[in-house]
C-alpha positions as a Markdown table, in Angstrom:
| # | Residue | x | y | z |
|---|---|---|---|---|
| 1 | Ala | -77.3 | -5.1 | -44.3 |
| 2 | Ala | -73.4 | -4.1 | -43.9 |
| 3 | Leu | -72.4 | -0.8 | -43.1 |
| 4 | Asn | -69.7 | 1.3 | -45.0 |
| 5 | Val | -67.5 | 4.0 | -43.7 |
| 6 | Phe | -70.1 | 6.6 | -44.9 |
| 7 | Asp | -72.8 | 5.4 | -42.9 |
| 8 | Ile | -71.4 | 6.3 | -39.5 |
| 9 | Cys | -69.0 | 9.4 | -40.9 |
| 10 | His | -70.5 | 12.2 | -39.0 |
| 11 | Pro | -72.3 | 14.7 | -40.8 |
| 12 | Asp | -69.7 | 17.6 | -40.3 |
| 13 | Ser | -67.3 | 15.1 | -41.8 |
| 14 | Arg | -69.0 | 13.6 | -44.7 |
| 15 | Glu | -67.9 | 15.9 | -47.2 |
| 16 | His | -64.0 | 15.7 | -46.2 |
| 17 | Cys | -64.4 | 12.0 | -46.1 |
| 18 | Asn | -65.8 | 11.8 | -49.9 |
| 19 | Val | -62.6 | 14.3 | -50.8 |
| 20 | Leu | -60.3 | 11.7 | -49.1 |
| 21 | Phe | -61.8 | 8.6 | -50.7 |
| 22 | Gln | -61.9 | 10.4 | -54.1 |
| 23 | Arg | -58.2 | 11.0 | -54.0 |
| 24 | Leu | -57.2 | 7.4 | -52.5 |
| 25 | Met | -59.6 | 6.0 | -55.8 |
| 26 | Glu | -57.3 | 8.1 | -57.7 |
| 27 | Gly | -54.2 | 6.5 | -56.3 |
| 28 | Lys | -53.2 | 9.6 | -54.5 |
| 29 | Asp | -51.4 | 9.9 | -51.1 |
| 30 | Val | -53.6 | 11.4 | -48.5 |
| 31 | Gly | -51.1 | 11.6 | -45.5 |
| 32 | Met | -52.5 | 11.5 | -42.2 |
| 33 | Ala | -56.3 | 11.8 | -42.1 |
| 34 | Asp | -58.5 | 13.4 | -39.6 |
| 35 | Val | -62.2 | 12.1 | -39.8 |
| 36 | Met | -65.4 | 12.2 | -37.5 |
| 37 | Leu | -67.3 | 9.3 | -37.2 |
| 38 | Val | -70.8 | 8.3 | -34.8 |
| 39 | Ala | -70.8 | 5.9 | -32.2 |
| 40 | Lys | -73.7 | 3.5 | -31.7 |
| 41 | Asp | -74.8 | 5.8 | -28.7 |
| 42 | Gly | -74.7 | 8.8 | -31.0 |
| 43 | Arg | -71.5 | 10.2 | -29.7 |
| 44 | Arg | -68.8 | 12.3 | -32.0 |
| 45 | Ile | -65.6 | 10.2 | -32.2 |
| 46 | Glu | -62.7 | 12.2 | -33.7 |
| 47 | Leu | -60.2 | 9.8 | -35.3 |
| 48 | Glu | -56.7 | 10.3 | -36.6 |
| 49 | Gly | -54.8 | 7.7 | -39.1 |
| 50 | Asn | -53.8 | 6.4 | -42.3 |
| 51 | Leu | -55.9 | 5.1 | -45.2 |
| 52 | Ser | -54.6 | 3.1 | -48.2 |
| 53 | Val | -56.1 | 1.2 | -51.3 |
| 54 | Arg | -54.8 | -2.0 | -52.8 |
| 55 | Phe | -55.0 | -1.7 | -56.5 |
| 56 | Glu | -55.3 | -5.0 | -59.1 |
| 57 | Asn | -54.9 | -4.1 | -63.1 |
| 58 | Gly | -55.1 | -0.6 | -62.4 |
| 59 | Arg | -58.3 | -0.8 | -60.4 |
| 60 | Pro | -59.0 | -0.3 | -56.4 |
| 61 | Val | -60.1 | -3.6 | -54.8 |
| 62 | Ser | -60.0 | -2.9 | -51.3 |
| 63 | Thr | -59.2 | -0.1 | -48.7 |
| 64 | Arg | -57.4 | -0.4 | -45.4 |
| 65 | Gly | -57.6 | 2.3 | -42.6 |
| 66 | Ile | -55.6 | 2.2 | -38.9 |
| 67 | Phe | -57.0 | 4.8 | -36.8 |
| 68 | Arg | -57.1 | 6.1 | -33.1 |
| 69 | Asp | -59.3 | 8.0 | -30.9 |
| 70 | Val | -58.2 | 11.4 | -30.5 |
| 71 | Thr | -61.3 | 12.8 | -29.1 |
| 72 | Glu | -60.2 | 13.5 | -25.9 |
| 73 | Arg | -56.7 | 14.8 | -26.8 |
| 74 | Asn | -58.4 | 17.2 | -29.3 |
| 75 | Arg | -60.8 | 18.1 | -26.5 |
| 76 | Thr | -57.9 | 19.0 | -24.1 |
| 77 | Glu | -56.3 | 20.7 | -27.1 |
| 78 | Ala | -59.3 | 23.1 | -27.5 |
| 79 | Glu | -59.5 | 23.7 | -23.9 |
| 80 | Val | -55.8 | 24.9 | -23.9 |
| 81 | Arg | -56.3 | 27.1 | -26.6 |
| 82 | Gln | -59.4 | 28.7 | -25.2 |
| 83 | Leu | -57.4 | 29.2 | -21.8 |
| 84 | Asn | -54.5 | 30.9 | -23.6 |
| 85 | Ser | -57.0 | 33.0 | -25.5 |
| 86 | Ser | -58.3 | 34.2 | -22.3 |
| 87 | Leu | -55.0 | 34.5 | -20.6 |
| 88 | Glu | -53.7 | 36.7 | -23.8 |
| 89 | Arg | -56.9 | 38.8 | -23.5 |
| 90 | Arg | -56.4 | 39.3 | -19.5 |
| 91 | Val | -52.7 | 40.0 | -20.3 |
| 92 | Ala | -53.7 | 42.8 | -22.9 |
| 93 | Glu | -56.3 | 44.3 | -20.6 |
| 94 | Ile | -53.6 | 44.4 | -17.6 |
| 95 | Ala | -51.2 | 46.0 | -20.0 |
| 96 | Arg | -53.7 | 48.7 | -21.1 |
| 97 | Ala | -54.9 | 49.4 | -17.6 |
| 98 | Glu | -51.1 | 49.8 | -16.6 |
| 99 | Ser | -50.3 | 52.1 | -19.5 |
| 100 | Leu | -53.1 | 54.0 | -18.8 |
| 101 | Leu | -52.2 | 54.3 | -15.2 |
| 102 | Arg | -48.6 | 55.4 | -16.2 |
| 103 | Gly | -50.1 | 58.0 | -18.4 |
| 104 | Leu | -52.2 | 59.6 | -15.6 |
| 105 | Thr | -49.2 | 59.5 | -12.9 |
| 106 | Asn | -46.3 | 60.2 | -15.4 |
| 107 | Gly | -47.6 | 64.1 | -15.1 |
| 108 | Val | -48.3 | 64.2 | -11.7 |
| 109 | Pro | -45.4 | 66.0 | -9.7 |
| 110 | Gly | -43.9 | 63.8 | -7.2 |
| 111 | Val | -43.8 | 60.0 | -7.0 |
| 112 | Val | -47.3 | 57.6 | -6.9 |
| 113 | Tyr | -46.5 | 54.1 | -5.8 |
| 114 | Gln | -47.9 | 50.9 | -4.2 |
| 115 | Phe | -45.4 | 49.2 | -2.1 |
| 116 | Glu | -45.7 | 45.4 | -0.5 |
| 117 | Trp | -43.9 | 43.8 | 2.6 |
| 118 | Asn | -45.2 | 41.0 | 4.2 |
| 119 | Ser | -43.7 | 38.6 | 6.6 |
| 120 | Gly | -41.3 | 36.3 | 4.9 |
| 121 | Glu | -40.9 | 37.7 | 1.8 |
| 122 | Lys | -38.8 | 40.2 | 0.3 |
| 123 | Pro | -40.3 | 44.1 | -0.2 |
| 124 | Arg | -41.3 | 44.8 | -3.2 |
| 125 | Phe | -42.9 | 47.9 | -5.3 |
| 126 | Asn | -45.9 | 46.6 | -7.4 |
| 127 | Phe | -45.8 | 50.4 | -8.8 |
| 128 | Ile | -43.9 | 53.3 | -8.9 |
| 129 | Ser | -44.4 | 56.1 | -11.4 |
| 130 | Ala | -41.8 | 57.5 | -13.8 |
| 131 | Gly | -41.1 | 60.5 | -11.4 |
| 132 | Val | -38.9 | 58.8 | -9.0 |
| 133 | Glu | -36.2 | 59.1 | -11.4 |
| 134 | Ser | -36.0 | 63.2 | -11.6 |
| 135 | Leu | -36.6 | 62.8 | -7.8 |
| 136 | Thr | -34.1 | 60.3 | -6.8 |
| 137 | Gly | -31.7 | 59.7 | -9.8 |
| 138 | Val | -33.2 | 56.2 | -9.9 |
| 139 | Thr | -35.3 | 55.0 | -12.9 |
| 140 | Ala | -38.7 | 53.4 | -11.8 |
| 141 | Ala | -37.7 | 50.0 | -13.4 |
| 142 | Thr | -34.4 | 49.9 | -11.2 |
| 143 | Val | -36.6 | 50.4 | -8.2 |
| 144 | Val | -39.5 | 47.6 | -9.3 |
| 145 | Gly | -36.5 | 45.5 | -9.8 |
| 146 | Asp | -34.6 | 46.3 | -6.5 |
| 147 | Pro | -36.1 | 48.4 | -3.8 |
| 148 | Asn | -33.1 | 48.5 | -2.0 |
| 149 | Ala | -32.1 | 50.9 | -4.9 |
| 150 | Leu | -34.2 | 53.5 | -3.3 |
| 151 | Phe | -33.9 | 52.6 | 0.3 |
| 152 | Gly | -30.2 | 52.6 | 0.0 |
| 153 | Leu | -30.4 | 56.1 | -0.8 |
| 154 | Ile | -31.7 | 57.2 | 2.4 |
| 155 | Val | -29.2 | 58.4 | 5.0 |
| 156 | Asp | -28.4 | 56.0 | 7.7 |
| 157 | Glu | -29.9 | 58.2 | 10.5 |
| 158 | Asp | -33.0 | 58.2 | 9.0 |
| 159 | Arg | -33.5 | 54.5 | 7.7 |
| 160 | Asp | -34.4 | 52.7 | 10.3 |
| 161 | Glu | -37.4 | 55.5 | 11.4 |
| 162 | Val | -38.7 | 55.0 | 7.5 |
| 163 | Met | -38.4 | 51.1 | 7.8 |
| 164 | Arg | -40.1 | 51.2 | 11.4 |
| 165 | His | -43.0 | 53.1 | 9.7 |
| 166 | Ile | -43.3 | 50.4 | 7.3 |
| 167 | Lys | -42.9 | 47.4 | 9.1 |
| 168 | Glu | -45.1 | 48.2 | 11.9 |
| 169 | Pro | -47.9 | 50.3 | 10.6 |
| 170 | Gln | -50.1 | 51.8 | 13.3 |
| 171 | Asn | -53.5 | 51.3 | 11.7 |
| 172 | Leu | -54.6 | 50.0 | 8.7 |
| 173 | Asp | -56.6 | 52.3 | 6.4 |
| 174 | Ala | -54.7 | 55.3 | 8.6 |
| 175 | Leu | -52.6 | 57.8 | 6.9 |
| 176 | Trp | -49.1 | 57.6 | 7.9 |
| 177 | Ser | -46.3 | 59.9 | 7.0 |
| 178 | Val | -42.8 | 60.4 | 7.5 |
| 179 | Arg | -39.8 | 62.8 | 6.3 |
| 180 | Phe | -36.3 | 61.6 | 5.9 |
| 181 | Arg | -33.1 | 62.7 | 4.0 |
| 182 | Leu | -32.0 | 61.1 | 1.0 |
| 183 | Arg | -28.6 | 61.2 | -0.9 |
| 184 | Arg | -28.9 | 61.2 | -4.5 |
| 185 | Pro | -26.3 | 59.1 | -6.7 |
| 186 | Asp | -24.8 | 62.2 | -7.7 |
| 187 | Gly | -24.3 | 63.4 | -4.4 |
| 188 | Ser | -26.8 | 65.8 | -3.7 |
| 189 | Leu | -29.0 | 65.7 | -0.5 |
| 190 | Ala | -32.6 | 66.3 | -0.7 |
| 191 | Trp | -35.4 | 66.3 | 2.1 |
| 192 | Met | -38.3 | 63.6 | 1.2 |
| 193 | Gln | -41.7 | 63.1 | 2.3 |
| 194 | Thr | -43.9 | 60.4 | 2.1 |
| 195 | Gln | -47.4 | 59.7 | 2.9 |
| 196 | Ala | -49.2 | 56.4 | 2.5 |
| 197 | Thr | -52.3 | 54.0 | 3.5 |
| 198 | Pro | -51.6 | 50.6 | 4.2 |
| 199 | Ala | -54.6 | 48.4 | 3.7 |
| 200 | Asn | -55.2 | 44.6 | 3.7 |
| 201 | Glu | -55.8 | 42.9 | 0.2 |
| 202 | Thr | -56.5 | 39.2 | 0.2 |
| 203 | Gly | -54.4 | 38.8 | 3.1 |
| 204 | Arg | -51.5 | 41.2 | 2.1 |
| 205 | Thr | -50.4 | 44.5 | 3.3 |
| 206 | Val | -49.7 | 47.0 | 0.7 |
| 207 | Trp | -49.1 | 50.7 | 1.0 |
| 208 | Asn | -50.5 | 53.0 | -1.5 |
| 209 | Gly | -48.6 | 56.1 | -1.1 |
| 210 | Tyr | -47.0 | 59.5 | -2.4 |
| 211 | Leu | -43.1 | 60.6 | -2.5 |
| 212 | Ala | -42.3 | 64.0 | -2.4 |
| 213 | Asp | -39.4 | 66.3 | -2.2 |
| 214 | Val | -40.3 | 69.1 | 0.5 |
| 215 | Lys | -37.1 | 71.4 | -0.1 |
| 216 | Ile | -36.7 | 72.0 | 3.7 |
| 217 | Gly | -33.5 | 74.5 | 3.1 |
| 218 | Arg | -30.3 | 72.5 | 3.7 |
| 219 | Ala | -29.3 | 69.5 | 5.8 |
| 220 | His | -26.3 | 68.6 | 6.8 |
| 221 | Val | -25.4 | 64.5 | 7.9 |
């Protein structure tokens, strides 16, 4: 016996096909149609195309459909949507974690930071707490955007020593400490002390540390 479209229509699409054909029989335009059929081997095939009906004396006498297989395209789009959804959830989780971290560190005297500087790369702060602004006169966002906004405040005589400690950590996982003078944007001079522990994270060297004003009397440069 000859097959008609409903014989090969996928069960999940049968009701939709019925609605489409009912609209066609009424002479209505169904536009671009999406249907699911069943292949001989049982696979679900997703199709996209156009349907039309020829009428004679007001009665439908034939139907015509031109479709293309969009199964792989739809599968790819579904995978992309799933990946995007996973990425959005991950971004939201990171944002919540960062908000929690900032909430915890913003109330701590001094500055908490994570700094990274690897061979062939520019130095960067992955994180620095908001206290850096009251301590140095430079905002956390400015320092994250340009580490030199902070390093440039270190007086010339002390800068080389500070950078040497950063470039050449003696031992990973060993605490190092250095004191230096810093000239704030308003011209005031302050003695700072930073302590940090360099660590190897997936082939990268990062410094997790703390910066504080040690308030050592008056200094002259």
